[in-house]
C-alpha positions as CSV (number, residue, x, y, z in Angstrom):
1,M,129.0,61.9,-24.3
2,T,128.2,59.8,-21.2
3,G,125.8,59.8,-18.2
4,I,122.1,60.0,-17.4
5,V,120.1,61.2,-20.4
6,L,116.9,63.3,-20.4
7,W,114.5,63.7,-23.3
8,T,114.9,67.0,-25.2
9,A,111.4,68.1,-24.2
10,N,112.2,67.8,-20.5
11,E,112.5,71.3,-18.9
12,E,115.2,70.0,-16.6
13,T,117.6,69.7,-19.5
14,R,118.6,73.4,-18.9
15,T,119.9,72.8,-15.4
16,A,120.3,69.1,-14.8
17,P,123.9,67.7,-14.6
18,I,123.7,65.9,-17.9
19,Q,125.6,65.8,-21.2
20,L,123.2,64.0,-23.5
21,E,119.6,64.4,-24.6
22,F,117.3,61.9,-26.4
23,S,114.7,62.3,-29.1
24,Y,112.6,60.2,-31.4
25,L,112.2,61.1,-35.0
26,S,110.1,59.5,-37.8
27,Y,110.9,59.3,-41.5
28,D,107.8,61.3,-42.5
29,Q,109.1,64.3,-40.6
30,I,111.9,64.6,-43.2
31,V,110.5,63.2,-46.4
32,G,107.0,63.7,-47.9
33,E,107.7,63.3,-51.6
34,Q,110.1,60.9,-53.2
35,G,113.7,62.3,-53.2
36,E,112.8,65.5,-51.3
37,Y,114.6,65.7,-48.0
38,H,113.9,68.5,-45.5
39,W,116.2,68.2,-42.5
40,A,114.7,71.2,-40.6
41,P,113.3,69.0,-37.7
42,V,116.7,67.4,-37.2
43,E,118.4,70.8,-37.2
44,K,116.0,72.2,-34.8
45,I,116.6,69.4,-32.3
46,L,120.4,69.4,-32.7
47,D,120.7,73.2,-32.4
48,A,118.5,73.3,-29.3
49,V,120.5,70.5,-27.6
50,A,123.9,72.0,-28.6
51,G,122.6,75.4,-27.3
52,R,122.4,73.7,-23.9
53,K,126.0,72.5,-24.2
54,H,124.8,68.9,-24.7
55,Q,124.8,66.4,-27.5
56,A,121.9,64.3,-28.9
57,V,121.0,60.7,-29.1
58,L,118.5,60.3,-31.9
59,R,116.3,57.3,-32.7
60,W,114.5,56.8,-36.0
61,H,111.3,54.8,-35.8
62,D,108.6,53.6,-38.2
63,T,106.2,52.1,-35.6
64,Y,105.0,53.7,-32.4
65,V,102.2,52.5,-30.2
66,G,99.0,54.5,-30.7
67,K,100.2,56.4,-33.8
68,P,100.2,56.0,-37.6
69,T,103.4,54.7,-39.1
70,G,106.3,57.1,-39.8
71,V,106.3,56.1,-43.5
72,P,106.5,59.0,-45.9
73,A,103.2,60.0,-47.5
74,Y,104.3,59.3,-51.1
75,I,104.8,55.6,-50.2
76,K,101.5,55.4,-48.3
77,S,99.8,56.7,-51.5
78,L,101.1,53.9,-53.7
79,P,98.2,51.7,-54.8
80,D,99.9,48.4,-53.9
81,Y,101.2,49.6,-50.6
82,R,99.0,48.2,-47.8
83,E,99.6,48.9,-44.1
84,T,98.2,47.1,-41.2
85,V,96.3,48.8,-38.4
86,A,95.8,46.8,-35.3
87,N,95.8,47.0,-31.5
88,S,99.1,47.3,-29.6
89,E,98.9,47.9,-25.9
90,K,95.1,48.4,-26.5
91,K,95.8,51.3,-28.8
92,R,95.2,51.4,-32.6
93,T,98.6,51.4,-34.1
94,G,99.9,51.5,-37.7
95,F,102.4,48.9,-38.9
96,P,104.3,49.4,-42.2
97,D,104.0,47.2,-45.3
98,W,107.6,45.8,-45.4
99,S,106.6,43.6,-48.4
100,H,106.7,46.7,-50.6
101,P,110.0,47.3,-52.4
102,E,109.7,51.1,-52.3
103,L,109.7,51.2,-48.5
104,R,112.7,49.0,-48.4
105,R,114.5,51.0,-51.0
106,F,113.6,54.3,-49.3
107,V,114.9,53.2,-45.9
108,L,118.3,52.3,-47.3
109,E,118.5,55.6,-49.2
110,F,117.3,57.5,-46.1
111,F,120.1,56.3,-43.9
112,G,122.7,56.8,-46.6
113,R,121.6,60.5,-46.9
114,F,121.4,60.9,-43.1
115,A,124.9,59.4,-42.6
116,E,126.3,61.6,-45.4
117,K,124.9,64.7,-43.7
118,Y,125.4,64.0,-40.0
119,D,128.1,61.4,-39.5
120,H,130.7,64.0,-38.6
121,D,128.4,66.4,-36.8
122,P,129.5,67.2,-33.2
123,R,125.9,67.8,-32.2
124,L,125.2,64.1,-32.6
125,A,126.8,61.6,-30.2
126,F,125.0,58.4,-31.1
127,V,122.2,57.2,-33.5
128,Q,119.8,54.4,-32.6
129,V,118.1,52.4,-35.4
130,G,115.7,49.5,-35.7
131,F,112.3,48.2,-36.5
132,G,109.1,47.4,-34.8
133,L,107.6,49.1,-31.7
134,W,109.7,52.2,-30.9
135,S,112.5,50.7,-33.1
136,E,113.2,48.3,-30.3
137,Y,113.4,45.3,-32.6
138,H,110.2,43.6,-31.5
139,I,106.5,43.6,-31.9
140,Y,105.6,41.9,-28.6
141,D,102.0,43.1,-28.7
142,G,100.5,43.2,-32.2
143,P,100.7,41.5,-35.6
144,M,104.3,40.3,-35.9
145,K,104.7,39.0,-39.4
146,L,108.2,38.8,-40.9
147,G,108.3,40.4,-44.4
148,K,105.0,42.2,-43.8
149,T,104.7,44.2,-40.5
150,F,108.3,43.6,-39.7
151,P,111.2,43.4,-42.2
152,S,112.4,40.1,-43.5
153,V,115.6,38.7,-42.1
154,E,117.2,39.2,-45.5
155,F,116.4,42.9,-45.5
156,Q,117.5,43.3,-41.9
157,R,120.9,41.9,-43.0
158,E,121.1,44.3,-45.9
159,F,120.1,47.2,-43.7
160,A,122.9,46.5,-41.1
161,E,125.5,46.2,-43.8
162,R,124.4,49.5,-45.4
163,L,124.6,51.3,-42.1
164,N,128.1,50.0,-41.6
165,E,129.0,51.5,-45.0
166,G,127.5,54.9,-44.1
167,F,128.6,55.6,-40.6
168,H,132.3,55.9,-39.9
169,Q,132.4,58.4,-37.1
170,T,129.1,58.4,-35.3
171,P,128.3,55.0,-33.6
172,W,125.0,53.4,-34.5
173,M,123.2,51.2,-32.1
174,I,120.4,48.5,-32.2
175,S,118.2,47.1,-29.4
176,V,119.4,44.0,-27.5
177,D,116.1,42.5,-28.7
178,A,117.7,42.1,-32.1
179,A,119.3,39.0,-30.6
180,G,116.0,37.1,-31.2
181,D,115.2,34.5,-33.8
182,H,113.3,37.1,-35.8
183,A,116.6,38.9,-36.6
184,P,119.8,37.7,-38.3
185,F,122.4,39.0,-35.9
186,A,123.0,36.3,-33.3
187,A,123.4,33.5,-35.9
188,D,125.6,35.5,-38.4
189,K,129.3,35.9,-37.6
190,K,129.6,38.5,-40.3
191,L,126.9,40.7,-38.8
192,L,128.3,40.2,-35.3
193,A,131.6,41.5,-36.5
194,L,130.0,44.9,-37.4
195,P,130.8,47.7,-35.0
196,F,127.2,48.3,-33.8
197,G,126.4,49.3,-30.2
198,V,123.4,48.0,-28.2
199,F,120.7,49.7,-26.2
200,D,118.5,48.1,-23.6
201,D,115.2,49.9,-22.9
202,S,114.2,47.9,-19.8
203,F,117.5,48.2,-18.0
204,N,117.7,46.7,-14.5
205,H,114.1,45.4,-14.2
206,A,113.2,42.5,-11.8
207,R,113.9,39.8,-14.4
208,H,116.7,41.5,-16.3
209,G,119.1,38.6,-15.6
210,Q,116.7,36.0,-17.0
211,E,115.1,38.0,-19.9
212,N,117.5,40.7,-21.0
213,E,121.0,39.5,-20.2
214,P,120.8,36.5,-22.5
215,N,120.3,38.9,-25.4
216,W,123.4,40.8,-24.4
217,N,125.3,37.5,-24.4
218,R,124.1,36.6,-27.9
219,L,125.2,39.9,-29.4
220,G,128.6,39.7,-27.7
221,R,129.5,40.7,-24.2
222,D,132.8,42.3,-25.4
223,R,131.0,44.5,-27.9
224,W,131.3,47.5,-25.6
225,K,135.1,47.5,-26.3
226,V,134.4,48.9,-29.8
227,A,130.9,50.3,-29.7
228,P,128.7,51.9,-27.0
229,A,126.2,50.3,-24.7
230,G,123.3,52.2,-23.4
231,G,119.6,52.1,-22.8
232,E,116.8,53.3,-20.5
233,F,115.6,52.5,-17.0
234,S,112.8,50.0,-17.1
235,F,109.1,51.0,-16.9
236,F,107.8,47.5,-16.1
237,D,107.1,48.5,-12.5
238,P,106.8,52.0,-11.0
239,R,109.6,51.1,-8.6
240,D,111.9,50.6,-11.6
241,Q,111.9,54.4,-12.2
242,K,111.4,55.6,-8.6
243,A,114.3,53.5,-7.2
244,A,116.5,53.4,-10.2
245,L,119.2,55.4,-8.5
246,S,118.5,54.4,-4.9
247,P,121.4,52.8,-3.0
248,A,120.2,49.3,-3.6
249,G,118.5,49.9,-6.9
250,P,114.9,48.9,-7.6
251,H,115.6,45.1,-7.1
252,G,118.7,44.8,-4.9
253,V,121.4,45.8,-7.5
254,A,122.8,49.4,-7.3
255,F,123.0,51.3,-10.6
256,P,126.8,51.7,-10.6
257,Q,127.2,47.9,-10.2
258,Q,124.8,47.2,-13.0
259,A,126.3,49.9,-15.2
260,A,129.8,48.4,-14.7
261,K,128.5,44.9,-15.4
262,F,127.3,45.9,-18.9
263,H,129.8,48.8,-19.4
264,V,127.1,51.3,-20.3
265,S,128.0,54.8,-21.5
266,F,124.6,56.3,-21.0
267,I,121.1,55.5,-19.6
268,I,117.9,57.4,-20.4
269,G,116.4,58.4,-17.1
270,D,113.9,61.1,-18.0
271,D,112.0,60.8,-14.7
272,Q,115.0,60.9,-12.5
273,P,114.8,64.7,-11.7
274,R,111.4,63.9,-10.0
275,F,113.0,61.3,-7.7
276,Q,116.6,62.4,-7.2
277,N,118.5,65.6,-6.5
278,P,121.0,66.9,-9.0
279,E,124.1,65.7,-7.1
280,R,122.7,62.1,-7.1
281,I,122.1,62.3,-10.9
282,R,125.6,63.7,-11.4
283,E,127.1,60.8,-9.4
284,A,125.2,58.3,-11.4
285,G,126.3,59.9,-14.6
286,L,129.9,59.7,-13.5
287,A,129.4,56.0,-13.0
288,C,128.9,55.6,-16.7
289,G,131.3,55.5,-19.6
290,Y,134.9,56.6,-19.6
291,R,136.8,58.5,-16.9
292,F,140.3,59.8,-17.4
293,R,143.0,60.2,-14.8
294,V,146.3,61.9,-15.6
295,T,149.1,59.9,-13.9
296,Q,152.1,61.6,-15.6
297,F,152.7,65.1,-17.0
298,V,156.2,66.3,-17.5
299,A,157.4,69.0,-19.9
300,S,160.6,70.5,-21.2
301,A,160.8,73.8,-23.1
302,S,159.4,72.3,-26.3
303,R,158.0,68.9,-25.5
304,A,155.7,67.2,-23.0
305,V,154.9,63.6,-22.1
306,V,151.4,62.8,-20.8
307,T,150.2,59.4,-19.4
308,I,146.4,59.0,-19.0
309,Q,144.6,56.0,-17.5
310,N,140.9,55.2,-18.0
311,T,139.4,54.6,-14.6
312,G,135.9,54.3,-16.0
313,I,133.9,51.4,-17.2
314,A,134.0,51.9,-21.0
315,P,136.1,53.6,-23.6
316,I,135.4,56.9,-25.3
317,Y,134.0,56.2,-28.8
318,H,135.0,59.5,-30.4
319,D,138.5,60.8,-31.0
320,A,139.9,62.9,-28.1
321,F,143.4,64.2,-27.9
322,P,145.6,65.3,-25.0
323,A,146.9,68.8,-25.8
324,V,149.5,71.0,-24.2
325,N,149.1,74.8,-24.8
326,G,146.5,73.9,-27.5
327,V,148.9,71.6,-29.4
328,R,147.4,68.2,-29.8
329,S,149.1,64.8,-29.5
330,Q,148.9,62.8,-32.8
331,D,147.4,59.9,-30.9
332,S,143.8,59.6,-29.6
333,L,142.3,58.4,-26.4
334,R,139.6,56.7,-28.4
335,G,139.3,53.0,-27.5
336,L,141.4,53.2,-24.3
337,L,139.8,50.5,-22.2
338,P,139.1,50.6,-18.5
339,T,142.3,50.2,-16.3
340,Q,144.5,50.7,-19.3
341,S,146.9,53.6,-19.7
342,R,148.3,55.3,-22.7
343,T,151.3,57.7,-23.0
344,F,151.3,60.6,-25.4
345,Q,154.0,62.8,-26.8
346,V,153.2,66.4,-27.5
347,T,155.4,68.9,-29.3
348,A,154.7,71.8,-26.8
349,G,155.8,72.5,-23.3
350,G,157.3,75.5,-21.4
351,G,157.5,76.6,-17.8
352,A,153.8,76.6,-17.1
353,P,152.3,74.2,-19.6
354,I,148.5,73.9,-19.7
355,L,147.0,70.4,-20.3
356,T,143.6,69.9,-21.9
357,I,141.7,67.1,-23.7
358,E,140.4,68.3,-27.0
359,S,137.9,66.7,-29.4
360,D,136.2,67.9,-32.6
361,R,133.1,66.1,-31.4
362,L,132.4,68.6,-28.6
363,V,129.9,71.5,-29.0
364,R,130.7,75.0,-28.0
365,G,131.0,75.4,-24.2
366,Q,131.7,71.7,-23.6
367,R,134.9,70.2,-22.3
368,I,136.3,66.8,-21.3
369,E,137.5,67.0,-17.7
370,F,139.9,64.7,-16.0
371,D,141.2,63.6,-12.6
372,A,144.9,64.3,-11.7
373,D,147.1,64.0,-8.6
374,L,150.6,64.7,-9.6
375,R,152.1,65.9,-6.3
C-alpha cells in the first residue's frame, strides 16, 4: 500500500517492483439509466490489479480534457440539463451542468453506493475524488463558473460530509488544489477535521514550494498522521519526469527528501520504468510510507511479546496485526507514527515461534515485510 505507482494499462505492472496501480473511472461507465448500477468495469480493474498481487488507487472524474463529460446518459437527456463545451488545453472539452439538482443528487447517491460495496474491499487501497479537470479540484483552463461548470461551495461541503459518512475503512483523498477560494475546506474547521487525505499531481516541480506547498499548509501539514498523502510526479517540464528519481531530483531536491517532507505514502510515476532500472524504482518506493522494524521478540511456551518501530515517513492507514504462529495480537499497527514504537502481546509462542504481520486488506500473494536485527 505504498511506493511508486504505475497505471493499470502499463505493461510494466507485471514485473516492476510496485504494490499499487492507478486508474481513472467515470460515472457513465457504471450508470446509464437512473438507479441502475453496473460495477463490471470496476470489478475488471480490481481483479486484474489483484491478480498481479497489487492494490488499486481509483479516481472518479466528471471532466477530462478533450473528452465529453462522465455524466450518465439519463441525466444528459433531461430537457433542462445543459452542459458546456469549451476549449481546455486547446481541446474541446465537456463540462457538467452542476446547476441541475439531479446531477448533484446522483453524485451523492453514487458515492454512497460505491462506499457500501467497496469500503472493505482489499483490492482497493485508496479512492481519490474531486471535481473539475481530472478531478484535481480546478479548472485552470476553461470556463470556471461556480454552481455551473464547477459545483457550488455549498454542494462541495455536502459532498465531503457524505463521503465521510460512507467511507470508514478505505481512505478517501482530494487534491491539494481544494485549498483554493473556490472550495470550502481551508476556511472551514469542521471540514478540515474530516479524515481526508490529499494528493498532489504536480509533485516536486520547479515552483512547488511557491505554488503547491501553500496548499498543503492550508489543508493541514499534520493531516498525514491520520490520512494518506500522495500524488504524481509533475509533467510541467520534461525534466520533471526524466529526473524525478535522479540523485538530485529534477530541481535540486532528491525524491526521498521531498517525500519525507510531505510524508507521502505513494507517488504515481508511470514513466519511471522508461528512465530508471527496477532497483532504483524499488528504492524510491521504500522511501515512501511506513516501514516496520522489529526491535523485540521474546516468547514463552504460550505467549509472546513483540515491539515494532515505524522507521518510515508515514503510518499505515489500514489495520495490520503482528501475529505469532498465525495468532494475531488484538492491537493494530495502524496509526503508528514515524520513530514511534508499539509493544504487542500475543497469546502464542513455543520453541520456534514464527512472526508475521497480517492484514485483511492484503490480496492473495501479498505480505507485509519488516526489518529485524535481534542478535
